[in-house]
ROZA-811649 format. One record per residue (C-alpha): x, y, z negated; residue number from 0. Coordinates in nm, 2 decimals, padded with zeros to 4 digits, always signed. Layout:
BEGIN
+--------+--------+--------+-----+
!     c1 !     c2 !     c3 ! num !
+--------+--------+--------+-----+
!      X !      Y !      Z ! NUM !
...
+--------+--------+--------+-----+
***
This chain:
BEGIN
+--------+--------+--------+-----+
!     c1 !     c2 !     c3 ! num !
+--------+--------+--------+-----+
! +00.17 ! -01.04 ! +02.33 !   0 !
! +00.05 ! -01.08 ! +01.97 !   1 !
! -00.03 ! -01.43 ! +01.84 !   2 !
! -00.40 ! -01.51 ! +01.82 !   3 !
! -00.61 ! -01.71 ! +01.58 !   4 !
! -00.98 ! -01.81 ! +01.54 !   5 !
! -01.10 ! -01.83 ! +01.19 !   6 !
! -01.45 ! -01.97 ! +01.10 !   7 !
! -01.69 ! -01.76 ! +00.89 !   8 !
! -01.66 ! -02.00 ! +00.59 !   9 !
! -01.32 ! -01.85 ! +00.52 !  10 !
! -01.45 ! -01.49 ! +00.52 !  11 !
! -01.39 ! -01.27 ! +00.21 !  12 !
! -01.57 ! -00.93 ! +00.20 !  13 !
! -01.35 ! -00.69 ! +00.00 !  14 !
! -01.56 ! -00.40 ! -00.14 !  15 !
! -01.27 ! -00.27 ! -00.35 !  16 !
! -01.14 ! -00.03 ! -00.09 !  17 !
! -01.19 ! +00.34 ! -00.15 !  18 !
! -01.38 ! +00.40 ! +00.17 !  19 !
! -01.57 ! +00.09 ! +00.27 !  20 !
! -01.56 ! -00.28 ! +00.32 !  21 !
! -01.27 ! -00.45 ! +00.50 !  22 !
! -01.31 ! -00.79 ! +00.66 !  23 !
! -01.06 ! -01.04 ! +00.52 !  24 !
! -01.02 ! -01.42 ! +00.55 !  25 !
! -00.83 ! -01.65 ! +00.32 !  26 !
! -00.72 ! -01.98 ! +00.48 !  27 !
! -00.43 ! -02.22 ! +00.42 !  28 !
! -00.29 ! -01.99 ! +00.14 !  29 !
! -00.27 ! -01.70 ! +00.38 !  30 !
! -00.46 ! -01.37 ! +00.39 !  31 !
! -00.59 ! -01.24 ! +00.72 !  32 !
! -00.70 ! -00.87 ! +00.74 !  33 !
! -00.90 ! -00.73 ! +01.03 !  34 !
! -00.83 ! -00.37 ! +01.13 !  35 !
! -01.10 ! -00.13 ! +01.01 !  36 !
! -00.98 ! +00.19 ! +01.19 !  37 !
! -00.74 ! +00.04 ! +01.44 !  38 !
! -00.37 ! +00.03 ! +01.38 !  39 !
! -00.36 ! -00.10 ! +01.02 !  40 !
! -00.20 ! -00.43 ! +01.12 !  41 !
! +00.07 ! -00.24 ! +01.31 !  42 !
! +00.14 ! -00.02 ! +01.01 !  43 !
! +00.15 ! -00.32 ! +00.77 !  44 !
! +00.41 ! -00.49 ! +00.99 !  45 !
! +00.61 ! -00.17 ! +01.03 !  46 !
! +00.62 ! -00.10 ! +00.66 !  47 !
! +00.72 ! -00.46 ! +00.59 !  48 !
! +01.01 ! -00.41 ! +00.83 !  49 !
! +01.10 ! -00.08 ! +00.66 !  50 !
! +01.09 ! -00.25 ! +00.32 !  51 !
! +01.31 ! -00.53 ! +00.45 !  52 !
! +01.59 ! -00.27 ! +00.51 !  53 !
! +01.58 ! -00.16 ! +00.14 !  54 !
! +01.74 ! -00.31 ! -00.17 !  55 !
! +01.41 ! -00.45 ! -00.29 !  56 !
! +01.37 ! -00.82 ! -00.34 !  57 !
! +01.12 ! -00.99 ! -00.10 !  58 !
! +00.91 ! -01.08 ! -00.41 !  59 !
! +00.86 ! -00.71 ! -00.48 !  60 !
! +00.65 ! -00.65 ! -00.17 !  61 !
! +00.41 ! -00.83 ! +00.06 !  62 !
! +00.53 ! -00.89 ! +00.42 !  63 !
! +00.27 ! -00.86 ! +00.70 !  64 !
! +00.27 ! -00.97 ! +01.06 !  65 !
! +00.04 ! -00.84 ! +01.33 !  66 !
! -00.19 ! -01.08 ! +01.51 !  67 !
! -00.53 ! -01.10 ! +01.68 !  68 !
! -00.80 ! -01.24 ! +01.45 !  69 !
! -01.12 ! -01.35 ! +01.63 !  70 !
! -01.04 ! -01.12 ! +01.92 !  71 !
! -00.98 ! -00.82 ! +01.68 !  72 !
! -00.64 ! -00.67 ! +01.58 !  73 !
! -00.52 ! -00.73 ! +01.23 !  74 !
! -00.24 ! -00.89 ! +01.03 !  75 !
! -00.15 ! -01.19 ! +00.82 !  76 !
! +00.04 ! -01.23 ! +00.49 !  77 !
! +00.12 ! -01.51 ! +00.26 !  78 !
! -00.06 ! -01.55 ! -00.07 !  79 !
! +00.17 ! -01.39 ! -00.33 !  80 !
! +00.02 ! -01.59 ! -00.62 !  81 !
! +00.15 ! -01.92 ! -00.76 !  82 !
! -00.10 ! -02.19 ! -00.85 !  83 !
! -00.10 ! -02.08 ! -01.22 !  84 !
! -00.14 ! -01.71 ! -01.15 !  85 !
! -00.42 ! -01.47 ! -01.11 !  86 !
! -00.43 ! -01.11 ! -00.97 !  87 !
! -00.61 ! -00.83 ! -01.14 !  88 !
! -00.62 ! -00.47 ! -01.02 !  89 !
! -00.55 ! -00.18 ! -01.26 !  90 !
! -00.90 ! -00.07 ! -01.20 !  91 !
! -01.05 ! -00.40 ! -01.30 !  92 !
! -00.81 ! -00.46 ! -01.59 !  93 !
! -00.91 ! -00.12 ! -01.74 !  94 !
! -01.28 ! -00.19 ! -01.69 !  95 !
! -01.25 ! -00.53 ! -01.86 !  96 !
! -01.06 ! -00.41 ! -02.16 !  97 !
! -01.18 ! -00.05 ! -02.21 !  98 !
! -01.50 ! -00.03 ! -02.00 !  99 !
! -01.55 ! +00.27 ! -01.77 ! 100 !
! -01.41 ! +00.39 ! -01.45 ! 101 !
! -01.03 ! +00.45 ! -01.46 ! 102 !
! -01.04 ! +00.67 ! -01.15 ! 103 !
! -01.31 ! +00.89 ! -01.29 ! 104 !
! -01.13 ! +00.92 ! -01.63 ! 105 !
! -00.79 ! +01.01 ! -01.48 ! 106 !
! -00.95 ! +01.25 ! -01.23 ! 107 !
! -01.02 ! +01.48 ! -01.53 ! 108 !
! -00.65 ! +01.49 ! -01.62 ! 109 !
! -00.35 ! +01.66 ! -01.48 ! 110 !
! -00.14 ! +01.42 ! -01.27 ! 111 !
! +00.14 ! +01.38 ! -01.53 ! 112 !
! -00.11 ! +01.32 ! -01.81 ! 113 !
! -00.30 ! +01.07 ! -01.59 ! 114 !
! +00.02 ! +00.87 ! -01.51 ! 115 !
! +00.12 ! +00.87 ! -01.88 ! 116 !
! -00.23 ! +00.76 ! -01.98 ! 117 !
! -00.22 ! +00.46 ! -01.74 ! 118 !
! +00.14 ! +00.37 ! -01.84 ! 119 !
! +00.05 ! +00.38 ! -02.21 ! 120 !
! -00.27 ! +00.18 ! -02.16 ! 121 !
! -00.10 ! -00.10 ! -01.97 ! 122 !
! +00.19 ! -00.11 ! -02.21 ! 123 !
! -00.04 ! -00.14 ! -02.51 ! 124 !
! -00.30 ! -00.38 ! -02.36 ! 125 !
! -00.10 ! -00.59 ! -02.11 ! 126 !
! +00.25 ! -00.55 ! -02.27 ! 127 !
! +00.39 ! -00.45 ! -01.93 ! 128 !
! +00.61 ! -00.15 ! -01.83 ! 129 !
! +00.49 ! -00.02 ! -01.50 ! 130 !
! +00.73 ! +00.28 ! -01.47 ! 131 !
! +00.96 ! +00.12 ! -01.21 ! 132 !
! +00.67 ! -00.04 ! -01.02 ! 133 !
! +00.48 ! +00.29 ! -00.99 ! 134 !
! +00.80 ! +00.49 ! -00.92 ! 135 !
! +00.90 ! +00.26 ! -00.63 ! 136 !
! +00.54 ! +00.26 ! -00.50 ! 137 !
! +00.52 ! +00.64 ! -00.51 ! 138 !
! +00.86 ! +00.67 ! -00.33 ! 139 !
! +00.73 ! +00.44 ! -00.05 ! 140 !
! +00.40 ! +00.62 ! -00.02 ! 141 !
! +00.58 ! +00.95 ! +00.01 ! 142 !
! +00.77 ! +00.82 ! +00.30 ! 143 !
! +00.48 ! +00.66 ! +00.49 ! 144 !
! +00.21 ! +00.90 ! +00.37 ! 145 !
! -00.01 ! +00.62 ! +00.23 ! 146 !
! -00.36 ! +00.77 ! +00.17 ! 147 !
! -00.51 ! +00.47 ! +00.01 ! 148 !
! -00.31 ! +00.39 ! -00.30 ! 149 !
! -00.61 ! +00.38 ! -00.53 ! 150 !
! -00.63 ! +00.17 ! -00.85 ! 151 !
! -00.75 ! -00.13 ! -00.66 ! 152 !
! -00.43 ! -00.13 ! -00.46 ! 153 !
! -00.22 ! -00.13 ! -00.77 ! 154 !
! -00.23 ! -00.44 ! -00.99 ! 155 !
! -00.09 ! -00.71 ! -01.22 ! 156 !
! -00.02 ! -01.08 ! -01.21 ! 157 !
! -00.12 ! -01.29 ! -01.50 ! 158 !
! +00.02 ! -01.64 ! -01.55 ! 159 !
! -00.19 ! -01.73 ! -01.85 ! 160 !
! +00.03 ! -01.58 ! -02.11 ! 161 !
! +00.21 ! -01.27 ! -01.97 ! 162 !
! +00.15 ! -00.99 ! -01.72 ! 163 !
! +00.39 ! -00.86 ! -01.46 ! 164 !
! +00.35 ! -00.60 ! -01.19 ! 165 !
! +00.21 ! -00.72 ! -00.86 ! 166 !
! +00.42 ! -00.68 ! -00.54 ! 167 !
! +00.36 ! -00.37 ! -00.33 ! 168 !
! +00.08 ! -00.45 ! -00.09 ! 169 !
! -00.19 ! -00.29 ! +00.13 ! 170 !
! -00.01 ! -00.01 ! +00.31 ! 171 !
! -00.23 ! +00.00 ! +00.62 ! 172 !
! -00.39 ! +00.34 ! +00.58 ! 173 !
! -00.06 ! +00.52 ! +00.63 ! 174 !
! +00.09 ! +00.75 ! +00.89 ! 175 !
! -00.25 ! +00.91 ! +00.95 ! 176 !
! -00.43 ! +00.59 ! +01.04 ! 177 !
! -00.79 ! +00.65 ! +00.94 ! 178 !
! -00.73 ! +01.02 ! +00.89 ! 179 !
! -00.99 ! +01.20 ! +01.12 ! 180 !
! -00.81 ! +01.53 ! +01.08 ! 181 !
! -00.49 ! +01.41 ! +01.23 ! 182 !
! -00.41 ! +01.58 ! +01.56 ! 183 !
! -00.13 ! +01.45 ! +01.79 ! 184 !
! -00.11 ! +01.79 ! +01.95 ! 185 !
! +00.01 ! +01.94 ! +01.63 ! 186 !
! +00.36 ! +01.91 ! +01.48 ! 187 !
! +00.43 ! +01.64 ! +01.22 ! 188 !
! +00.49 ! +01.91 ! +00.96 ! 189 !
! +00.15 ! +02.06 ! +01.02 ! 190 !
! -00.02 ! +01.72 ! +01.02 ! 191 !
! +00.17 ! +01.62 ! +00.70 ! 192 !
! -00.03 ! +01.89 ! +00.51 ! 193 !
! -00.35 ! +01.71 ! +00.56 ! 194 !
! -00.23 ! +01.38 ! +00.42 ! 195 !
! -00.34 ! +01.33 ! +00.05 ! 196 !
! -00.22 ! +01.08 ! -00.20 ! 197 !
! -00.46 ! +00.90 ! -00.44 ! 198 !
! -00.48 ! +00.76 ! -00.79 ! 199 !
! -00.30 ! +01.05 ! -00.97 ! 200 !
! -00.21 ! +01.37 ! -00.77 ! 201 !
! -00.31 ! +01.44 ! -00.42 ! 202 !
! +00.06 ! +01.54 ! -00.36 ! 203 !
! +00.29 ! +01.26 ! -00.27 ! 204 !
! +00.59 ! +01.46 ! -00.39 ! 205 !
! +00.44 ! +01.53 ! -00.73 ! 206 !
! +00.36 ! +01.16 ! -00.79 ! 207 !
! +00.71 ! +01.07 ! -00.66 ! 208 !
! +00.90 ! +01.33 ! -00.87 ! 209 !
! +00.74 ! +01.26 ! -01.20 ! 210 !
! +00.88 ! +00.90 ! -01.23 ! 211 !
! +01.19 ! +00.97 ! -01.02 ! 212 !
! +01.44 ! +00.86 ! -01.28 ! 213 !
! +01.28 ! +00.51 ! -01.29 ! 214 !
! +01.29 ! +00.46 ! -00.91 ! 215 !
! +01.52 ! +00.19 ! -00.79 ! 216 !
! +01.42 ! +00.15 ! -00.43 ! 217 !
! +01.69 ! +00.27 ! -00.19 ! 218 !
! +01.60 ! +00.36 ! +00.17 ! 219 !
! +01.87 ! +00.32 ! +00.43 ! 220 !
! +01.75 ! +00.58 ! +00.68 ! 221 !
! +02.02 ! +00.48 ! +00.93 ! 222 !
! +01.87 ! +00.13 ! +00.95 ! 223 !
! +01.51 ! +00.27 ! +00.96 ! 224 !
! +01.60 ! +00.50 ! +01.24 ! 225 !
! +01.77 ! +00.22 ! +01.43 ! 226 !
! +01.46 ! +00.01 ! +01.38 ! 227 !
! +01.23 ! +00.28 ! +01.50 ! 228 !
! +01.44 ! +00.38 ! +01.81 ! 229 !
! +01.37 ! +00.04 ! +01.96 ! 230 !
! +01.00 ! +00.10 ! +01.95 ! 231 !
! +00.97 ! +00.47 ! +02.03 ! 232 !
! +00.75 ! +00.57 ! +02.33 ! 233 !
! +00.63 ! +00.88 ! +02.51 ! 234 !
! +00.29 ! +00.83 ! +02.35 ! 235 !
! +00.19 ! +00.91 ! +02.00 ! 236 !
! +00.25 ! +00.59 ! +01.80 ! 237 !
! +00.31 ! +00.51 ! +01.44 ! 238 !
! +00.68 ! +00.45 ! +01.52 ! 239 !
! +00.70 ! +00.80 ! +01.67 ! 240 !
! +00.53 ! +00.95 ! +01.36 ! 241 !
! +00.76 ! +00.78 ! +01.11 ! 242 !
! +01.06 ! +00.87 ! +01.32 ! 243 !
! +00.96 ! +01.24 ! +01.31 ! 244 !
! +00.90 ! +01.23 ! +00.94 ! 245 !
! +01.24 ! +01.09 ! +00.85 ! 246 !
! +01.40 ! +01.36 ! +01.07 ! 247 !
! +01.26 ! +01.63 ! +00.84 ! 248 !
+--------+--------+--------+-----+
***
Protein backbone atom coordinates (compact mmCIF):
# COMPACT_ATOMS: atom_id res chain seq x y z
CA UNK A 1 0.00 0.00 0.00
CA UNK A 2 1.11 3.52 -0.73
CA UNK A 3 1.97 5.86 2.15
CA UNK A 4 -0.65 8.49 2.93
CA UNK A 5 -0.45 12.08 4.04
CA UNK A 6 -2.94 14.78 4.97
CA UNK A 7 -1.89 18.31 4.05
CA UNK A 8 -3.76 21.44 5.17
CA UNK A 9 -5.00 23.97 2.58
CA UNK A 10 -2.51 26.56 3.84
CA UNK A 11 0.25 24.68 2.02
CA UNK A 12 -1.62 24.67 -1.30
CA UNK A 13 0.10 26.09 -4.39
CA UNK A 14 -1.95 26.38 -7.58
CA UNK A 15 0.29 25.97 -10.61
CA UNK A 16 -1.20 27.52 -13.72
CA UNK A 17 1.99 27.07 -15.70
CA UNK A 18 1.07 23.72 -17.16
CA UNK A 19 0.11 23.54 -20.80
CA UNK A 20 -3.35 22.12 -20.29
CA UNK A 21 -4.68 23.29 -16.97
CA UNK A 22 -4.03 23.81 -13.29
CA UNK A 23 -2.39 21.09 -11.22
CA UNK A 24 -2.84 20.99 -7.47
CA UNK A 25 0.46 21.17 -5.63
CA UNK A 26 1.46 21.56 -1.99
CA UNK A 27 4.76 22.77 -0.58
CA UNK A 28 5.52 21.70 2.97
CA UNK A 29 8.67 20.97 4.93
CA UNK A 30 10.83 21.63 1.86
CA UNK A 31 8.99 19.01 -0.17
CA UNK A 32 6.67 19.27 -3.16
CA UNK A 33 3.48 17.21 -3.25
CA UNK A 34 1.67 16.86 -6.59
CA UNK A 35 -1.87 15.53 -6.93
CA UNK A 36 -2.69 13.51 -10.05
CA UNK A 37 -4.72 15.43 -12.61
CA UNK A 38 -5.49 12.59 -15.01
CA UNK A 39 -4.68 9.59 -12.86
CA UNK A 40 -1.34 7.81 -13.09
CA UNK A 41 1.06 10.77 -13.08
CA UNK A 42 2.50 9.86 -9.70
CA UNK A 43 3.12 6.33 -10.85
CA UNK A 44 4.86 7.61 -13.99
CA UNK A 45 6.99 10.03 -11.99
CA UNK A 46 8.21 7.24 -9.73
CA UNK A 47 8.84 4.93 -12.69
CA UNK A 48 10.84 7.56 -14.58
CA UNK A 49 12.82 8.29 -11.41
CA UNK A 50 13.67 4.59 -11.16
CA UNK A 51 14.66 4.53 -14.84
CA UNK A 52 16.89 7.58 -14.43
CA UNK A 53 18.48 5.92 -11.42
CA UNK A 54 19.77 3.18 -13.77
CA UNK A 55 21.51 5.74 -16.01
CA UNK A 56 24.87 7.45 -15.68
CA UNK A 57 23.29 10.77 -14.66
CA UNK A 58 24.10 12.21 -11.26
CA UNK A 59 21.17 12.41 -8.85
CA UNK A 60 21.48 16.20 -8.95
CA UNK A 61 20.61 16.11 -12.65
CA UNK A 62 17.04 14.94 -12.12
CA UNK A 63 14.27 15.09 -9.56
CA UNK A 64 13.30 11.84 -7.85
CA UNK A 65 9.61 11.25 -7.11
CA UNK A 66 7.79 8.74 -4.93
CA UNK A 67 4.13 7.79 -5.13
CA UNK A 68 1.80 8.44 -2.21
CA UNK A 69 -1.78 9.33 -1.38
CA UNK A 70 -2.34 13.04 -0.73
CA UNK A 71 -5.60 13.90 1.03
CA UNK A 72 -7.09 10.63 -0.27
CA UNK A 73 -5.98 11.33 -3.87
CA UNK A 74 -3.09 9.67 -5.70
CA UNK A 75 -0.01 11.74 -6.34
CA UNK A 76 3.70 11.95 -5.65
CA UNK A 77 6.28 13.73 -3.54
CA UNK A 78 9.76 15.10 -4.27
CA UNK A 79 12.40 17.05 -2.40
CA UNK A 80 12.86 20.73 -3.14
CA UNK A 81 15.83 20.87 -5.53
CA UNK A 82 16.74 24.46 -4.61
CA UNK A 83 19.26 25.54 -1.99
CA UNK A 84 18.41 28.44 0.31
CA UNK A 85 20.24 30.96 -1.89
CA UNK A 86 18.75 29.72 -5.17
CA UNK A 87 15.74 30.60 -7.27
CA UNK A 88 14.12 28.70 -10.11
CA UNK A 89 12.92 30.36 -13.30
CA UNK A 90 11.37 28.63 -16.28
CA UNK A 91 12.69 29.28 -19.78
CA UNK A 92 9.28 30.75 -20.60
CA UNK A 93 9.42 33.23 -17.71
CA UNK A 94 13.08 34.10 -18.26
CA UNK A 95 12.40 34.97 -21.88
CA UNK A 96 9.34 37.01 -20.94
CA UNK A 97 11.28 38.94 -18.29
CA UNK A 98 14.24 39.73 -20.54
CA UNK A 99 12.75 40.04 -24.01
CA UNK A 100 9.02 40.31 -23.47
CA UNK A 101 6.59 38.21 -25.45
CA UNK A 102 5.59 34.57 -25.59
CA UNK A 103 8.50 32.19 -26.25
CA UNK A 104 6.17 29.37 -27.28
CA UNK A 105 4.40 31.57 -29.80
CA UNK A 106 7.63 32.93 -31.25
CA UNK A 107 9.29 29.53 -31.68
CA UNK A 108 6.10 28.00 -33.11
CA UNK A 109 6.70 30.09 -36.24
CA UNK A 110 10.13 28.53 -36.75
CA UNK A 111 11.35 25.16 -37.96
CA UNK A 112 12.32 22.91 -35.04
CA UNK A 113 16.07 23.28 -35.61
CA UNK A 114 15.82 27.05 -35.95
CA UNK A 115 13.73 27.19 -32.77
CA UNK A 116 16.24 25.12 -30.78
CA UNK A 117 19.12 27.29 -31.96
CA UNK A 118 17.16 30.44 -31.17
CA UNK A 119 16.54 29.35 -27.58
CA UNK A 120 20.11 28.13 -27.10
CA UNK A 121 21.51 31.39 -28.44
CA UNK A 122 19.16 33.52 -26.33
CA UNK A 123 20.01 31.71 -23.11
CA UNK A 124 23.72 31.80 -23.88
CA UNK A 125 23.68 35.55 -24.49
CA UNK A 126 21.34 36.56 -21.68
CA UNK A 127 22.01 33.99 -18.96
CA UNK A 128 25.53 32.94 -19.96
CA UNK A 129 24.52 29.30 -19.80
CA UNK A 130 24.99 26.52 -22.35
CA UNK A 131 21.87 24.35 -22.48
CA UNK A 132 22.94 21.92 -25.21
CA UNK A 133 23.66 18.97 -22.92
CA UNK A 134 20.62 19.74 -20.76
CA UNK A 135 18.24 19.79 -23.71
CA UNK A 136 19.93 16.82 -25.40
CA UNK A 137 19.55 14.62 -22.31
CA UNK A 138 15.99 15.81 -21.72
CA UNK A 139 15.01 15.09 -25.33
CA UNK A 140 16.58 11.62 -25.11
CA UNK A 141 14.53 10.84 -22.01
CA UNK A 142 11.35 12.24 -23.53
CA UNK A 143 11.82 10.09 -26.63
CA UNK A 144 12.03 7.02 -24.41
CA UNK A 145 9.01 7.76 -22.21
CA UNK A 146 7.00 9.78 -24.79
CA UNK A 147 6.64 12.82 -22.56
CA UNK A 148 3.94 15.00 -24.13
CA UNK A 149 4.26 17.91 -21.71
CA UNK A 150 7.81 19.25 -22.09
CA UNK A 151 6.77 22.84 -22.71
CA UNK A 152 8.87 25.88 -21.79
CA UNK A 153 7.54 25.93 -18.23
CA UNK A 154 8.93 22.42 -17.72
CA UNK A 155 12.40 23.52 -18.76
CA UNK A 156 14.26 25.97 -16.58
CA UNK A 157 17.24 27.55 -14.90
CA UNK A 158 18.55 27.89 -11.36
CA UNK A 159 19.93 31.27 -10.31
CA UNK A 160 22.12 31.63 -7.22
CA UNK A 161 22.31 35.41 -7.27
CA UNK A 162 25.24 35.63 -9.65
CA UNK A 163 25.15 32.75 -12.14
CA UNK A 164 22.63 30.55 -13.92
CA UNK A 165 22.76 26.80 -14.43
CA UNK A 166 20.33 24.27 -15.92
CA UNK A 167 17.64 22.97 -13.60
CA UNK A 168 17.40 19.21 -13.03
CA UNK A 169 15.03 17.25 -15.26
CA UNK A 170 11.60 17.34 -13.61
CA UNK A 171 7.88 16.91 -14.23
CA UNK A 172 7.64 13.74 -16.33
CA UNK A 173 4.11 12.72 -15.30
CA UNK A 174 2.33 13.17 -18.61
CA UNK A 175 4.20 10.37 -20.33
CA UNK A 176 3.47 6.87 -21.64
CA UNK A 177 0.07 8.12 -22.85
CA UNK A 178 -1.17 9.35 -19.46
CA UNK A 179 -3.63 12.14 -20.26
CA UNK A 180 -3.72 11.21 -23.96
CA UNK A 181 -7.40 10.64 -24.77
CA UNK A 182 -6.55 9.07 -28.13
CA UNK A 183 -4.60 6.22 -26.57
CA UNK A 184 -6.19 2.82 -27.07
CA UNK A 185 -5.01 -0.25 -25.12
CA UNK A 186 -6.56 -2.43 -27.83
CA UNK A 187 -4.06 -1.12 -30.40
CA UNK A 188 -0.39 -2.02 -30.68
CA UNK A 189 2.23 0.14 -29.01
CA UNK A 190 3.59 1.05 -32.46
CA UNK A 191 0.19 2.34 -33.54
CA UNK A 192 -0.32 4.23 -30.30
CA UNK A 193 3.16 5.74 -30.52
CA UNK A 194 2.08 7.64 -33.63
CA UNK A 195 -0.40 9.71 -31.62
CA UNK A 196 2.18 10.87 -29.05
CA UNK A 197 3.49 14.37 -29.74
CA UNK A 198 6.43 16.22 -28.25
CA UNK A 199 6.31 19.88 -27.26
CA UNK A 200 8.46 23.04 -27.18
CA UNK A 201 10.17 22.53 -30.54
CA UNK A 202 9.12 19.73 -32.88
CA UNK A 203 6.12 17.48 -32.41
CA UNK A 204 8.49 14.62 -33.24
CA UNK A 205 10.42 13.16 -30.34
CA UNK A 206 13.02 11.76 -32.72
CA UNK A 207 13.67 15.09 -34.46
CA UNK A 208 14.19 16.86 -31.14
CA UNK A 209 16.46 14.05 -29.98
CA UNK A 210 18.51 13.79 -33.16
CA UNK A 211 19.30 17.49 -33.58
CA UNK A 212 21.38 17.71 -30.38
CA UNK A 213 22.42 14.06 -30.34
CA UNK A 214 26.16 14.82 -30.27
CA UNK A 215 25.73 16.72 -26.99
CA UNK A 216 23.79 13.92 -25.30
CA UNK A 217 25.56 12.29 -22.35
CA UNK A 218 22.77 10.24 -20.80
CA UNK A 219 23.25 6.48 -21.20
CA UNK A 220 20.31 4.11 -20.83
CA UNK A 221 21.07 0.61 -19.60
CA UNK A 222 18.19 -1.20 -21.28
CA UNK A 223 19.07 -4.45 -19.56
CA UNK A 224 18.61 -2.82 -16.15
CA UNK A 225 15.44 -1.07 -17.28
CA UNK A 226 14.00 -4.33 -18.59
CA UNK A 227 14.83 -6.08 -15.32
CA UNK A 228 13.19 -3.23 -13.41
CA UNK A 229 10.04 -3.50 -15.50
CA UNK A 230 9.77 -7.30 -15.46
CA UNK A 231 9.16 -7.20 -11.73
CA UNK A 232 6.11 -5.01 -12.30
CA UNK A 233 4.54 -6.36 -15.48
CA UNK A 234 0.95 -7.55 -15.35
CA UNK A 235 -1.74 -8.93 -17.61
CA UNK A 236 -3.40 -5.53 -17.60
CA UNK A 237 -2.42 -2.42 -19.52
CA UNK A 238 -0.10 -0.56 -17.15
CA UNK A 239 2.60 2.06 -17.60
CA UNK A 240 5.18 -0.66 -16.92
CA UNK A 241 3.77 -2.80 -19.73
CA UNK A 242 3.80 0.20 -22.09
CA UNK A 243 7.42 1.10 -21.43
CA UNK A 244 8.45 -2.54 -21.66
CA UNK A 245 6.86 -2.81 -25.09
CA UNK A 246 8.48 0.45 -26.21
CA UNK A 247 12.01 -0.65 -25.34
CA UNK A 248 11.44 -3.93 -27.20
CA UNK A 249 10.96 -2.04 -30.47
